SEMAR-27560 format. One record per residue: residue number from 0; residue in three letters; chain; x, y, z of N, C-alpha, C in turn. Coordinates in nm, 3 decimals. Layout:
REM residues N
SITE | seq | type | mol | neast | nnorth | nup | caeast | canorth | caup | ceast | cnorth | cup
SITE | NUM | ALA | A | X | Y | Z | X | Y | Z | X | Y | Z
...
//
This chain:
REM residues 121
SITE | seq | type | mol | neast | nnorth | nup | caeast | canorth | caup | ceast | cnorth | cup
SITE | 0 | MET | A | -0.538 | 4.697 | -0.323 | -0.408 | 4.738 | -0.252 | -0.285 | 4.647 | -0.221
SITE | 1 | VAL | A | -0.342 | 4.554 | -0.189 | -0.216 | 4.447 | -0.162 | -0.162 | 4.395 | -0.283
SITE | 2 | GLN | A | -0.228 | 4.381 | -0.405 | -0.158 | 4.356 | -0.542 | -0.082 | 4.470 | -0.598
SITE | 3 | MET | A | -0.124 | 4.583 | -0.574 | -0.060 | 4.723 | -0.606 | 0.087 | 4.713 | -0.517
SITE | 4 | GLU | A | 0.090 | 4.706 | -0.380 | 0.191 | 4.688 | -0.292 | 0.296 | 4.567 | -0.345
SITE | 5 | ALA | A | 0.222 | 4.458 | -0.382 | 0.314 | 4.322 | -0.430 | 0.420 | 4.361 | -0.550
SITE | 6 | THR | A | 0.317 | 4.430 | -0.643 | 0.390 | 4.503 | -0.760 | 0.491 | 4.602 | -0.741
SITE | 7 | THR | A | 0.462 | 4.679 | -0.685 | 0.552 | 4.797 | -0.632 | 0.684 | 4.712 | -0.568
SITE | 8 | ARG | A | 0.669 | 4.643 | -0.484 | 0.787 | 4.562 | -0.387 | 0.858 | 4.490 | -0.508
SITE | 9 | LEU | A | 0.796 | 4.426 | -0.612 | 0.865 | 4.335 | -0.701 | 0.948 | 4.448 | -0.813
SITE | 10 | THR | A | 0.897 | 4.544 | -0.840 | 0.978 | 4.646 | -0.910 | 1.080 | 4.703 | -0.852
SITE | 11 | LEU | A | 1.059 | 4.739 | -0.728 | 1.160 | 4.810 | -0.666 | 1.274 | 4.703 | -0.630
SITE | 12 | ASP | A | 1.250 | 4.599 | -0.607 | 1.357 | 4.469 | -0.565 | 1.434 | 4.434 | -0.677
SITE | 13 | SER | A | 1.330 | 4.439 | -0.796 | 1.394 | 4.367 | -0.912 | 1.524 | 4.488 | -0.945
SITE | 14 | MET | A | 1.514 | 4.605 | -0.936 | 1.621 | 4.704 | -0.965 | 1.753 | 4.670 | -0.895
SITE | 15 | LEU | A | 1.742 | 4.582 | -0.796 | 1.876 | 4.568 | -0.725 | 1.915 | 4.425 | -0.730
SITE | 16 | THR | A | 2.019 | 4.380 | -0.769 | 2.071 | 4.254 | -0.803 | 2.054 | 4.162 | -0.655
SITE | 17 | ARG | A | 2.069 | 4.032 | -0.659 | 2.093 | 3.968 | -0.544 | 2.172 | 4.004 | -0.453
SITE | 18 | ARG | A | 2.301 | 4.033 | -0.531 | 2.416 | 4.078 | -0.429 | 2.401 | 4.208 | -0.383
SITE | 19 | GLU | A | 2.330 | 4.297 | -0.454 | 2.317 | 4.416 | -0.393 | 2.231 | 4.437 | -0.290
SITE | 20 | GLN | A | 2.116 | 4.327 | -0.296 | 2.015 | 4.322 | -0.189 | 2.094 | 4.246 | -0.055
SITE | 21 | LEU | A | 2.186 | 4.147 | -0.083 | 2.245 | 4.090 | 0.013 | 2.346 | 4.200 | 0.086
SITE | 22 | VAL | A | 2.430 | 4.292 | 0.028 | 2.486 | 4.411 | 0.092 | 2.419 | 4.473 | 0.163
SITE | 23 | MET | A | 2.283 | 4.526 | 0.119 | 2.201 | 4.609 | 0.179 | 2.156 | 4.530 | 0.354
SITE | 24 | LEU | A | 2.139 | 4.413 | 0.319 | 2.081 | 4.320 | 0.438 | 2.196 | 4.311 | 0.519
SITE | 25 | GLU | A | 2.329 | 4.303 | 0.480 | 2.413 | 4.286 | 0.574 | 2.457 | 4.407 | 0.630
SITE | 26 | ILE | A | 2.435 | 4.524 | 0.590 | 2.478 | 4.647 | 0.625 | 2.350 | 4.680 | 0.732
SITE | 27 | GLY | A | 2.242 | 4.662 | 0.709 | 2.124 | 4.689 | 0.773 | 2.130 | 4.821 | 0.833
SITE | 28 | LEU | A | 2.082 | 4.854 | 0.937 | 2.094 | 4.988 | 1.023 | 2.175 | 5.015 | 1.092
SITE | 29 | ASP | A | 2.304 | 4.909 | 1.060 | 2.423 | 4.949 | 1.133 | 2.530 | 5.071 | 1.091
SITE | 30 | SER | A | 2.605 | 5.100 | 1.154 | 2.699 | 5.222 | 1.118 | 2.811 | 5.147 | 1.130
SITE | 31 | ILE | A | 2.884 | 5.113 | 0.998 | 3.024 | 5.003 | 1.007 | 3.126 | 5.128 | 1.000
SITE | 32 | GLY | A | 3.214 | 5.128 | 1.065 | 3.344 | 5.186 | 1.093 | 3.431 | 5.197 | 0.955
SITE | 33 | SER | A | 3.442 | 5.085 | 0.889 | 3.520 | 5.088 | 0.753 | 3.460 | 5.014 | 0.655
SITE | 34 | ALA | A | 3.464 | 5.077 | 0.556 | 3.405 | 5.004 | 0.413 | 3.506 | 4.880 | 0.381
SITE | 35 | SER | A | 3.629 | 4.890 | 0.407 | 3.729 | 4.790 | 0.383 | 3.716 | 4.650 | 0.456
SITE | 36 | SER | A | 3.686 | 4.684 | 0.596 | 3.666 | 4.568 | 0.681 | 3.531 | 4.488 | 0.631
SITE | 37 | PHE | A | 3.437 | 4.571 | 0.571 | 3.295 | 4.517 | 0.528 | 3.327 | 4.439 | 0.411
SITE | 38 | VAL | A | 3.430 | 4.468 | 0.305 | 3.441 | 4.422 | 0.200 | 3.519 | 4.303 | 0.206
SITE | 39 | ASP | A | 3.599 | 4.264 | 0.330 | 3.679 | 4.164 | 0.369 | 3.574 | 4.059 | 0.447
SITE | 40 | TYR | A | 3.479 | 4.116 | 0.526 | 3.361 | 4.008 | 0.578 | 3.272 | 3.975 | 0.450
SITE | 41 | MET | A | 3.257 | 4.028 | 0.369 | 3.147 | 3.964 | 0.255 | 3.235 | 3.863 | 0.174
SITE | 42 | GLY | A | 3.349 | 3.876 | 0.152 | 3.445 | 3.807 | 0.076 | 3.452 | 3.668 | 0.165
SITE | 43 | ASP | A | 3.479 | 3.674 | 0.294 | 3.513 | 3.559 | 0.382 | 3.368 | 3.500 | 0.401
SITE | 44 | SER | A | 3.276 | 3.565 | 0.406 | 3.135 | 3.525 | 0.465 | 3.059 | 3.435 | 0.339
SITE | 45 | TYR | A | 3.090 | 3.517 | 0.209 | 2.997 | 3.454 | 0.095 | 3.071 | 3.436 | -0.033
SITE | 46 | GLY | A | 3.216 | 3.454 | -0.009 | 3.292 | 3.414 | -0.126 | 3.281 | 3.518 | -0.258
SITE | 47 | ILE | A | 3.245 | 3.612 | -0.216 | 3.247 | 3.717 | -0.316 | 3.373 | 3.791 | -0.334
SITE | 48 | SER | A | 3.435 | 3.814 | -0.456 | 3.561 | 3.865 | -0.471 | 3.534 | 4.021 | -0.400
SITE | 49 | LYS | A | 3.661 | 4.087 | -0.375 | 3.647 | 4.197 | -0.318 | 3.626 | 4.307 | -0.423
SITE | 50 | SER | A | 3.678 | 4.275 | -0.538 | 3.661 | 4.378 | -0.624 | 3.488 | 4.400 | -0.671
SITE | 51 | SER | A | 3.433 | 4.261 | -0.649 | 3.271 | 4.275 | -0.676 | 3.205 | 4.348 | -0.562
SITE | 52 | VAL | A | 3.254 | 4.309 | -0.453 | 3.187 | 4.390 | -0.324 | 3.216 | 4.549 | -0.353
SITE | 53 | TRP | A | 3.348 | 4.574 | -0.374 | 3.376 | 4.706 | -0.391 | 3.275 | 4.770 | -0.521
SITE | 54 | TYR | A | 3.263 | 4.713 | -0.626 | 3.180 | 4.749 | -0.737 | 3.019 | 4.775 | -0.684
SITE | 55 | ILE | A | 2.974 | 4.673 | -0.603 | 2.834 | 4.683 | -0.536 | 2.840 | 4.800 | -0.450
SITE | 56 | LEU | A | 2.952 | 4.827 | -0.362 | 2.919 | 4.954 | -0.289 | 2.914 | 5.057 | -0.358
SITE | 57 | LYS | A | 3.002 | 5.099 | -0.464 | 2.991 | 5.230 | -0.544 | 2.874 | 5.243 | -0.618
SITE | 58 | ARG | A | 2.812 | 5.102 | -0.680 | 2.653 | 5.115 | -0.732 | 2.555 | 5.182 | -0.645
SITE | 59 | LEU | A | 2.566 | 5.133 | -0.532 | 2.466 | 5.176 | -0.433 | 2.479 | 5.284 | -0.393
SITE | 60 | ARG | A | 2.594 | 5.355 | -0.367 | 2.665 | 5.476 | -0.335 | 2.620 | 5.585 | -0.447
SITE | 61 | GLU | A | 2.634 | 5.543 | -0.590 | 2.570 | 5.625 | -0.690 | 2.420 | 5.641 | -0.701
SITE | 62 | ARG | A | 2.385 | 5.529 | -0.654 | 2.205 | 5.527 | -0.625 | 2.160 | 5.593 | -0.501
SITE | 63 | ASN | A | 2.250 | 5.669 | -0.428 | 2.220 | 5.737 | -0.307 | 2.149 | 5.640 | -0.191
SITE | 64 | LEU | A | 2.201 | 5.493 | -0.216 | 2.139 | 5.412 | -0.111 | 2.241 | 5.364 | 0.011
SITE | 65 | LEU | A | 2.358 | 5.416 | -0.013 | 2.428 | 5.411 | 0.118 | 2.557 | 5.506 | 0.086
SITE | 66 | GLY | A | 2.633 | 5.543 | 0.185 | 2.758 | 5.623 | 0.190 | 2.872 | 5.562 | 0.274
SITE | 67 | PHE | A | 2.987 | 5.590 | 0.223 | 3.099 | 5.551 | 0.283 | 3.223 | 5.651 | 0.277
SITE | 68 | ALA | A | 3.333 | 5.663 | 0.330 | 3.425 | 5.700 | 0.330 | 3.484 | 5.742 | 0.190
SITE | 69 | THR | A | 3.502 | 5.877 | 0.157 | 3.593 | 5.868 | 0.020 | 3.709 | 5.971 | 0.037
SITE | 70 | LYS | A | 3.785 | 6.001 | -0.064 | 3.894 | 6.117 | -0.037 | 3.824 | 6.247 | 0.014
SITE | 71 | GLU | A | 3.707 | 6.276 | -0.057 | 3.635 | 6.413 | -0.024 | 3.578 | 6.388 | 0.146
SITE | 72 | GLU | A | 3.536 | 6.267 | 0.172 | 3.467 | 6.267 | 0.287 | 3.540 | 6.132 | 0.395
SITE | 73 | PRO | A | 3.663 | 6.146 | 0.438 | 3.746 | 6.076 | 0.505 | 3.684 | 6.057 | 0.640
SITE | 74 | GLY | A | 3.692 | 5.931 | 0.692 | 3.631 | 5.895 | 0.825 | 3.475 | 5.864 | 0.802
SITE | 75 | ARG | A | 3.419 | 5.887 | 0.693 | 3.278 | 5.857 | 0.739 | 3.231 | 5.708 | 0.706
SITE | 76 | ALA | A | 3.163 | 5.684 | 0.805 | 3.124 | 5.543 | 0.839 | 3.030 | 5.474 | 0.728
SITE | 77 | LEU | A | 3.053 | 5.355 | 0.708 | 2.955 | 5.289 | 0.591 | 2.839 | 5.256 | 0.652
SITE | 78 | GLU | A | 2.732 | 5.305 | 0.577 | 2.580 | 5.296 | 0.630 | 2.502 | 5.330 | 0.518
SITE | 79 | LEU | A | 2.356 | 5.311 | 0.546 | 2.254 | 5.302 | 0.441 | 2.218 | 5.477 | 0.467
SITE | 80 | THR | A | 2.174 | 5.520 | 0.354 | 2.113 | 5.649 | 0.346 | 1.963 | 5.632 | 0.400
SITE | 81 | ARG | A | 1.905 | 5.751 | 0.411 | 1.763 | 5.744 | 0.440 | 1.678 | 5.664 | 0.320
SITE | 82 | GLY | A | 1.710 | 5.694 | 0.207 | 1.683 | 5.617 | 0.110 | 1.710 | 5.469 | 0.121
SITE | 83 | GLY | A | 1.814 | 5.440 | 0.129 | 1.852 | 5.301 | 0.159 | 1.798 | 5.234 | 0.290
SITE | 84 | LYS | A | 1.757 | 5.329 | 0.363 | 1.661 | 5.246 | 0.488 | 1.536 | 5.193 | 0.440
SITE | 85 | GLU | A | 1.474 | 5.304 | 0.374 | 1.378 | 5.274 | 0.305 | 1.347 | 5.148 | 0.224
SITE | 86 | ARG | A | 1.449 | 5.147 | 0.108 | 1.490 | 5.022 | 0.024 | 1.475 | 4.897 | 0.091
SITE | 87 | LEU | A | 1.571 | 4.909 | 0.225 | 1.599 | 4.804 | 0.298 | 1.449 | 4.731 | 0.358
SITE | 88 | GLN | A | 1.376 | 4.820 | 0.379 | 1.226 | 4.761 | 0.435 | 1.166 | 4.674 | 0.301
SITE | 89 | LEU | A | 1.184 | 4.704 | 0.211 | 1.146 | 4.632 | 0.088 | 1.226 | 4.510 | 0.095
SITE | 90 | VAL | A | 1.362 | 4.516 | 0.093 | 1.441 | 4.406 | 0.046 | 1.442 | 4.303 | 0.180
SITE | 91 | GLU | A | 1.399 | 4.351 | 0.303 | 1.379 | 4.253 | 0.397 | 1.265 | 4.139 | 0.381
SITE | 92 | ARG | A | 1.174 | 4.189 | 0.299 | 1.050 | 4.066 | 0.305 | 1.106 | 3.973 | 0.216
SITE | 93 | SER | A | 1.208 | 3.989 | 0.149 | 1.265 | 3.865 | 0.063 | 1.411 | 3.819 | 0.132
SITE | 94 | LYS | A | 1.428 | 3.853 | 0.243 | 1.541 | 3.817 | 0.338 | 1.576 | 3.690 | 0.341
SITE | 95 | ILE | A | 1.494 | 3.601 | 0.360 | 1.504 | 3.449 | 0.380 | 1.566 | 3.385 | 0.256
SITE | 96 | ASP | A | 1.486 | 3.425 | 0.138 | 1.523 | 3.371 | 0.010 | 1.638 | 3.423 | -0.023
SITE | 97 | ILE | A | 1.691 | 3.542 | -0.017 | 1.805 | 3.593 | -0.044 | 1.914 | 3.514 | 0.025
SITE | 98 | LEU | A | 1.891 | 3.518 | 0.150 | 2.010 | 3.435 | 0.236 | 2.044 | 3.279 | 0.192
SITE | 99 | ASN | A | 1.932 | 3.222 | 0.162 | 1.915 | 3.075 | 0.116 | 1.982 | 3.061 | -0.012
SITE | 100 | TYR | A | 1.961 | 3.152 | -0.134 | 2.031 | 3.163 | -0.229 | 2.197 | 3.137 | -0.222
SITE | 101 | PHE | A | 2.223 | 3.247 | -0.147 | 2.356 | 3.242 | -0.082 | 2.419 | 3.140 | -0.011
SITE | 102 | ALA | A | 2.368 | 3.107 | 0.088 | 2.394 | 2.967 | 0.133 | 2.389 | 2.851 | 0.070
SITE | 103 | ASN | A | 2.291 | 2.833 | -0.023 | 2.316 | 2.712 | -0.138 | 2.419 | 2.727 | -0.225
SITE | 104 | ALA | A | 2.446 | 2.866 | -0.291 | 2.563 | 2.879 | -0.366 | 2.702 | 2.834 | -0.295
SITE | 105 | ALA | A | 2.705 | 2.877 | -0.175 | 2.819 | 2.840 | -0.101 | 2.855 | 2.693 | -0.058
SITE | 106 | VAL | A | 2.718 | 2.624 | -0.053 | 2.735 | 2.462 | -0.032 | 2.761 | 2.416 | -0.161
SITE | 107 | LYS | A | 2.705 | 2.451 | -0.280 | 2.751 | 2.401 | -0.411 | 2.912 | 2.427 | -0.479
SITE | 108 | GLN | A | 2.954 | 2.525 | -0.408 | 3.118 | 2.557 | -0.453 | 3.208 | 2.471 | -0.354
SITE | 109 | THR | A | 3.144 | 2.460 | -0.235 | 3.240 | 2.368 | -0.148 | 3.209 | 2.207 | -0.187
SITE | 110 | VAL | A | 3.115 | 2.170 | -0.255 | 3.095 | 2.064 | -0.324 | 3.183 | 2.037 | -0.434
SITE | 111 | GLY | A | 3.178 | 2.141 | -0.504 | 3.261 | 2.129 | -0.634 | 3.414 | 2.122 | -0.582
SITE | 112 | ILE | A | 3.477 | 2.199 | -0.491 | 3.574 | 2.206 | -0.468 | 3.615 | 2.045 | -0.404
SITE | 113 | GLN | A | 3.532 | 2.009 | -0.332 | 3.580 | 1.855 | -0.258 | 3.599 | 1.748 | -0.378
SITE | 114 | ARG | A | 3.491 | 1.764 | -0.477 | 3.534 | 1.659 | -0.573 | 3.637 | 1.702 | -0.684
SITE | 115 | MET | A | 3.696 | 1.826 | -0.672 | 3.820 | 1.844 | -0.760 | 3.902 | 1.796 | -0.656
SITE | 116 | GLY | A | 3.898 | 1.754 | -0.556 | 4.017 | 1.737 | -0.460 | 4.106 | 1.864 | -0.375
SITE | 117 | PHE | A | 4.027 | 1.987 | -0.377 | 4.101 | 2.095 | -0.343 | 4.060 | 2.119 | -0.214
SITE | 118 | TYR | A | 3.946 | 2.078 | -0.163 | 3.915 | 2.092 | -0.030 | 4.013 | 2.054 | 0.087
SITE | 119 | GLN | A | 4.023 | 2.146 | 0.169 | 4.136 | 2.105 | 0.276 | 4.076 | 2.131 | 0.402
SITE | 120 | GLY | A | 3.937 | 2.077 | 0.429 | 3.861 | 2.122 | 0.550 | 3.921 | 2.014 | 0.668
//
């Protein structure tokens, strides 16, 4: 049973990219008032371009894992759907690995900028 559970977890988690998993972890069980402010937060915190974050949000919405305001549903909060919350439980098992991956990527990017002389810290 444990092996089957691990196989199921890997299969479900592998259907989401690391960035998609990160977005789901950051949204968590919260209800976020504005998708735009979340996009800004992700860009500032992880260095992911705004267009990439919007793309991820739209992909996750198409997969019925989250919802947010649209022209048809103005004012809707950014939040995971019931299916998204179920998937989040699987993603949370890899939370430390996912966060470390993006933390290491940010450090590498900063070091690279310092070497080129652009760092203004």
